[in-house]
LOBAMAR-570967 format. One line per field, with one value per residue (C-alpha): residue in three letters; x, y, z. Coordinates in nm, 2 decimals. Last residue first. Layout:
<nodes>
aa	ALA:...
x	X:...
y	Y:...
z	Z:...
</nodes>
This chain:
<nodes>
aa	PHE:LEU:TYR:ARG:ARG:TYR:ALA:ILE:SER:SER:VAL:LEU:GLY:LEU:GLY:VAL:MET:THR:THR:LEU:MET:GLY:SER:GLY:GLY:TYR:SER:LEU:LEU:PRO:LEU:PRO:VAL:GLY:VAL:ILE:PRO:LEU:LEU:GLY:ILE:VAL:MET:GLY:ILE:ASN:VAL:PHE:MET:HIS:TRP:PHE:ILE:TYR:ALA:THR:VAL:GLY:ILE:VAL:ILE:LEU:ALA:GLY:TYR:LYS:ASP:ARG:ALA:GLN:LEU:SER:ILE:GLU:PHE:CYS:VAL:LYS:PHE:LEU:PHE:ALA:PHE:THR:LEU:LEU:VAL:ILE:ILE:SER:GLY:VAL:PHE:GLY:TRP:GLU:GLU:SER:LEU:VAL:SER:PHE:ILE:PHE:ASP:THR:HIS:ARG:GLU:PRO:LEU:PHE:GLU:LEU:GLN:SER:GLN:THR:GLY:MET:ARG:PHE:GLY:LYS:GLY:PHE:PHE:LYS:GLY:SER:GLY:VAL:ALA:ILE:LYS:SER:GLN:ILE:SER:ASN:TYR:GLY:THR:GLY:HIS:PRO:ASP:GLN:ASP:PRO:SER:LEU:PHE:THR:PHE:ILE:ARG:ASN:ARG:GLN:TYR:GLU:LYS:LEU:GLY:TYR:LYS:TRP:ALA:LEU:PRO:ILE:ALA:ILE:LEU:ALA:LEU:THR:ALA:ILE:PHE:ILE:ILE:ILE:SER:LYS:ARG:ILE:LYS:VAL:PHE:PHE:LEU:MET:THR:GLY:GLY:ILE:PHE:MET:LEU:MET:MET:ALA:THR:GLY:LEU:ASP:PRO:GLN:LYS:VAL:THR:LEU:ALA:PHE:PRO:ILE:PHE:ILE:LEU:VAL:ALA:PRO:LEU:LEU:LEU:GLU:ARG:LEU:GLY:MET:GLY:TYR:GLY:MET:PRO:ASN:ARG:ASN:VAL:LEU:ILE:ARG:SER:LEU:LEU:LEU:ILE:ILE:CYS:LEU:LYS:MET:THR:GLU:SER:PRO:GLN:TYR:ARG:PHE:PHE:HIS:LEU:ASP:ILE:TRP:ARG:GLN:GLY:GLY:LEU:VAL:VAL:LYS:GLY:MET:LEU:ASP:THR:TYR:ILE:LEU:ALA:GLY:VAL:ASN:LEU:ILE:TYR:ILE:LEU:TRP:VAL:ILE:LYS:ASN:VAL:TRP:LEU:TYR:ASP:LEU:PHE:THR:LEU:ILE:PHE:PHE:ILE:THR:TRP:GLY:GLY:LEU:LEU:TRP:VAL:ILE:GLN:GLN:VAL:PHE:LEU:PRO:GLU:VAL:ASP:ASN:SER:HIS:PRO:GLY:HIS:THR:ALA:SER:TYR:LEU:ASN:PHE:LEU:GLY:ILE:VAL:ASN:LEU:CYS:PHE:ILE:LEU:LEU:ILE:LEU:ARG:ILE:ASP:LEU:ARG:ASN:LEU:PHE:ASN:ARG:GLU:SER:ILE:ASN:VAL:SER:ARG:PHE:ALA:MET
x	-0.35:-0.25:0.12:0.22:0.35:0.11:0.06:0.47:0.48:0.17:0.35:0.65:0.39:0.30:0.62:0.70:0.37:0.43:0.80:0.64:0.39:0.60:0.90:0.61:0.44:0.10:-0.15:-0.37:-0.19:0.01:-0.10:0.19:0.42:0.52:0.49:0.22:0.17:-0.09:-0.43:-0.51:-0.78:-0.48:-0.20:-0.38:-0.42:-0.09:0.03:-0.20:-0.20:0.23:0.25:-0.02:0.16:0.49:0.38:0.23:0.55:0.74:0.49:0.45:0.83:0.83:0.62:0.84:1.13:0.98:0.88:0.63:0.37:0.03:0.04:0.19:-0.08:-0.35:-0.17:-0.17:-0.58:-0.61:-0.40:-0.60:-0.90:-0.84:-0.75:-1.10:-1.27:-1.02:-1.18:-1.50:-1.46:-1.39:-1.63:-1.91:-1.75:-1.79:-1.73:-1.61:-1.43:-1.32:-1.17:-1.00:-0.83:-0.72:-0.50:-0.32:0.02:-0.01:-0.25:-0.37:0.00:-0.20:-0.58:-0.70:-0.68:-1.04:-1.13:-0.94:-1.11:-1.45:-1.51:-1.74:-1.50:-1.71:-1.98:-2.03:-2.00:-2.20:-2.17:-1.99:-1.78:-1.70:-1.50:-1.26:-1.20:-1.19:-0.93:-0.67:-0.72:-0.66:-0.35:-0.21:-0.25:-0.10:0.27:0.18:-0.19:-0.33:-0.04:-0.17:-0.48:-0.26:-0.20:-0.07:0.03:0.14:0.39:0.50:0.55:0.71:1.00:1.03:1.13:1.37:1.58:1.50:1.79:1.95:1.69:1.41:1.67:1.80:1.45:1.32:1.67:1.55:1.22:1.38:1.66:1.35:1.17:1.49:1.59:1.17:1.15:1.51:1.41:1.07:1.31:1.24:1.01:1.00:0.71:0.82:1.15:0.93:0.78:1.07:1.21:0.86:0.87:1.22:1.19:0.85:1.06:1.29:1.01:0.89:1.20:1.28:1.61:1.83:2.00:1.73:1.75:2.11:2.04:1.79:1.97:2.24:1.99:1.81:2.13:2.28:1.97:1.94:2.30:2.28:1.94:2.10:2.35:2.09:1.84:1.60:1.31:1.30:1.18:1.46:1.56:1.51:1.70:1.73:1.49:1.56:1.85:1.69:1.33:1.55:1.77:1.38:1.23:1.49:1.54:1.19:1.19:1.50:1.31:1.12:1.48:1.62:1.36:1.42:1.27:1.22:1.27:1.55:1.72:1.76:1.78:1.59:1.56:1.72:1.46:1.38:1.10:1.25:1.65:1.83:2.06:2.43:2.54:2.25:2.13:2.45:2.47:2.11:2.24:2.50:2.28:2.04:2.36:2.45:2.11:2.04:2.37:2.29:1.95:2.12:2.10:1.79:1.59:1.58:1.36:1.05:1.02:0.89:0.52:0.42:0.70:0.61:0.24:0.34:0.60:0.33:0.11:0.38:0.40:0.12:0.03:0.36:0.20:-0.14:0.03:0.19:-0.17:-0.29:0.06:-0.01:-0.32:-0.09:0.03:-0.35:-0.50:-0.67:-1.00:-0.96:-0.86:-0.56:-0.75:-1.03:-0.83:-0.60:-0.94:-1.08:-0.73:-0.70:-1.03:-0.93:-0.58:-0.75:-1.03:-0.72:-0.51:-0.82:-0.86:-0.53:-0.54:-0.84:-0.79:-0.48:-0.35:-0.29:-0.65:-0.54:-0.30:-0.52:-0.38:-0.16:0.14:0.13:0.24:0.12:0.31:0.09:0.15:0.16:0.03
y	0.72:1.00:1.07:1.13:1.42:1.52:1.15:1.12:1.43:1.30:0.93:1.14:1.26:0.93:0.83:1.12:1.08:0.73:0.84:1.13:0.90:0.63:0.90:1.07:0.77:0.69:0.46:0.55:0.67:0.32:0.06:0.02:-0.31:-0.43:-0.82:-0.99:-1.35:-1.32:-1.43:-1.31:-1.02:-0.76:-0.97:-0.96:-0.61:-0.51:-0.74:-0.68:-0.28:-0.28:-0.50:-0.26:0.04:-0.05:-0.22:0.11:0.29:0.06:0.03:0.39:0.45:0.17:0.35:0.69:0.50:0.31:0.63:0.90:0.74:0.62:0.27:0.36:0.61:0.34:0.10:0.41:0.49:0.15:0.07:0.40:0.23:-0.09:0.15:0.30:-0.05:-0.18:0.16:0.12:-0.24:-0.15:0.08:-0.14:-0.45:-0.25:0.16:0.16:-0.21:-0.23:0.11:0.03:-0.30:-0.09:0.14:-0.20:-0.16:0.22:0.44:0.08:0.01:-0.26:-0.32:-0.36:0.03:0.10:0.31:0.08:-0.25:-0.08:0.05:0.37:0.63:0.68:0.42:0.04:-0.10:-0.17:-0.50:-0.68:-0.41:-0.70:-0.96:-0.65:-0.59:-0.91:-1.03:-0.76:-0.85:-1.21:-1.10:-0.90:-1.11:-1.43:-1.39:-1.33:-1.33:-1.55:-1.81:-2.13:-1.94:-1.76:-2.11:-2.08:-1.71:-1.77:-2.05:-1.79:-1.55:-1.75:-1.83:-1.46:-1.45:-1.69:-1.51:-1.64:-1.74:-2.03:-2.27:-2.14:-1.96:-2.33:-2.47:-2.20:-2.18:-2.51:-2.40:-2.07:-2.23:-2.38:-2.09:-1.89:-2.16:-2.17:-1.85:-1.89:-2.11:-1.92:-1.60:-1.29:-1.00:-0.61:-0.67:-0.93:-0.75:-0.47:-0.73:-0.87:-0.51:-0.47:-0.73:-0.76:-0.48:-0.52:-0.84:-0.64:-0.43:-0.73:-0.86:-0.56:-0.65:-0.40:-0.72:-0.76:-0.40:-0.42:-0.79:-0.65:-0.31:-0.50:-0.75:-0.52:-0.36:-0.73:-0.85:-0.56:-0.61:-0.99:-0.99:-0.94:-1.20:-1.48:-1.38:-1.17:-1.22:-1.28:-0.97:-0.83:-0.54:-0.73:-0.49:-0.06:0.05:-0.18:-0.01:0.33:0.19:-0.05:0.28:0.45:0.19:0.06:0.44:0.45:0.13:0.26:0.59:0.33:0.14:0.49:0.57:0.91:1.02:1.41:1.71:1.54:1.38:1.03:0.80:0.50:0.10:-0.07:-0.23:-0.39:-0.17:0.16:0.16:0.45:0.43:0.41:0.08:-0.08:0.34:0.41:0.11:0.22:0.58:0.48:0.27:0.57:0.78:0.51:0.52:0.87:0.90:0.63:0.84:1.16:1.20:1.00:1.21:1.45:1.31:1.31:1.67:1.93:2.02:1.71:1.71:2.06:1.92:1.57:1.76:1.99:1.72:1.53:1.84:1.90:1.52:1.54:1.80:1.66:1.32:1.59:1.70:1.35:1.20:1.48:1.24:0.99:0.98:1.15:0.84:0.69:0.80:0.76:1.02:0.85:0.59:0.76:1.05:0.83:0.66:0.99:1.11:0.81:0.82:1.17:1.09:0.78:1.04:1.34:0.98:0.95:1.29:1.31:1.06:1.10:1.48:1.37:1.71:1.80:1.94:2.19:2.36:2.33:2.18:2.30:2.33:1.94:1.90:1.57:1.26:0.98:0.63:0.37:0.03
z	0.34:0.58:0.70:1.07:1.18:1.48:1.50:1.55:1.83:2.05:2.04:2.17:2.44:2.50:2.60:2.78:2.99:3.07:3.21:3.43:3.58:3.65:3.80:4.00:4.15:4.22:4.04:3.76:3.44:3.41:3.68:3.88:3.92:4.22:4.19:4.35:4.15:3.86:3.79:4.14:4.07:4.18:4.03:3.67:3.67:3.76:3.49:3.20:3.28:3.29:3.00:2.76:2.92:2.78:2.48:2.36:2.43:2.22:1.95:1.93:1.92:1.66:1.43:1.47:1.36:1.07:0.90:0.83:1.09:1.00:1.11:1.41:1.48:1.42:1.66:1.92:1.90:1.93:2.24:2.38:2.30:2.48:2.77:2.81:2.76:3.06:3.25:3.14:3.24:3.62:3.64:3.55:3.78:4.09:4.13:4.51:4.51:4.15:4.18:4.51:4.38:4.06:4.27:4.41:4.31:4.39:4.63:4.78:4.92:5.15:5.18:5.51:5.53:5.68:5.39:5.15:5.24:5.35:5.01:5.07:4.96:4.61:4.58:4.69:4.36:4.06:3.99:4.29:4.48:4.72:4.48:4.37:4.77:4.89:4.58:4.71:5.04:4.95:4.74:4.99:5.30:5.14:5.26:5.63:5.80:5.50:5.51:5.34:5.18:4.92:4.74:4.35:4.42:4.76:4.65:4.40:4.62:4.82:4.53:4.53:4.92:4.91:4.65:4.27:4.01:4.16:4.20:4.06:3.76:3.69:3.69:3.40:3.21:2.99:2.94:2.82:2.61:2.44:2.36:2.26:2.03:1.90:1.81:1.63:1.39:1.34:1.21:1.43:1.31:1.38:1.61:1.76:1.86:2.01:2.17:2.33:2.46:2.62:2.79:2.96:3.03:3.20:3.31:3.52:3.65:3.82:3.92:4.16:4.36:4.32:4.18:3.92:3.79:3.71:3.57:3.34:3.26:3.10:2.92:2.70:2.54:2.55:2.31:2.08:2.00:1.95:1.78:1.39:1.47:1.56:1.34:1.24:0.99:0.58:0.55:0.33:0.49:0.86:1.07:0.95:1.16:1.47:1.61:1.63:1.80:2.01:2.18:2.20:2.35:2.58:2.70:2.77:3.01:3.16:3.28:3.54:3.63:3.74:4.02:4.10:4.46:4.44:4.67:4.82:4.50:4.65:4.38:4.43:4.38:4.67:4.79:5.13:5.23:5.08:5.06:4.90:4.64:4.70:4.50:4.33:4.24:4.10:3.86:3.77:3.75:3.52:3.33:3.25:3.16:2.90:2.80:2.74:2.57:2.28:2.24:2.15:1.82:1.77:2.03:1.77:1.55:1.73:1.60:1.88:1.92:2.07:2.28:2.48:2.46:2.68:2.91:3.03:3.06:3.31:3.47:3.55:3.63:3.85:4.07:4.07:4.20:4.49:4.58:4.63:4.79:5.09:5.25:5.29:5.64:5.74:5.61:5.91:5.83:5.46:5.26:5.10:4.85:4.78:4.64:4.45:4.33:4.21:4.08:3.85:3.68:3.63:3.46:3.25:3.15:3.06:2.83:2.61:2.59:2.46:2.23:2.10:2.05:1.78:1.68:1.36:1.33:1.62:1.40:1.04:0.77:0.46:0.75:0.76:0.39:0.34:0.14:0.02:0.11:-0.07:0.00
</nodes>
């Protein structure tokens, strides 16, 4: 199918903005703020109330960056992407050596006014760097072989290993999922896919015995049978499923959820924000959120198809994979279909690094949409 070049100066300024993208992001932000307010304004929530104000600040900063990136040509990122990657790897190394320890994890750099999590911004670095590298891969359409995959694999493995060391297996797996999705879209030879799948099957028992720490293995056992330790390792999973199930069809109403308001639900403003939503807005509210995400993915996929070059299309695919895998894993864990890992829900969960990274990624998608070709 041939593409027709369109002179963007011929079109109205506002028409070049993808309003669908902007409205969908804004809707998810509003839903997130409503749920964050409820999660942080219970009868015993004085210690977390300021988080709601902080989230508004992050959102204002995120939207500012979003529109700045929209009006800048995304190709400028291509010139500095290697520098960004190297600096982010350096930040990960610094975090492993001297980072701030919170809840047993050494994942943050304390900047006093802000706790920066390098593993979050590394997800975007991987997207940008792989987009640059994969532009010229697979020119004949046969699929990439081992030689073509070697450099992307090394670039993914370095931050993966540094993130696992923190330890933060959930975020490390996100790096693998995002990178793997982008490689899948570029195309890999079937023989290589079979080889990688076989290698993964062999590695699973070795990783279980030598790679996972004791608490990580306990998470798997808890996922399979949370009732064995309902007041210990199984507590989070059980309380989350109670919250989701108790919402029933229409939910209990805004700030009426007993699991969240009475603080039975752990980490309700971050990892378990979807549990708060399900309890207060029920099945209907949950489906509305899922449909909003689905429409966002549809819009992003259409933008990738209409991008003016392969580089832009790959960035959109990477950002879409970033949001999809976070949503999939987060919702899967809160409803008991996946083990509990520290993966937030994009655009809804509290968090400065995660929110700003997501908005930067979506700002690049908006920039690509702003300059796309039309059929």
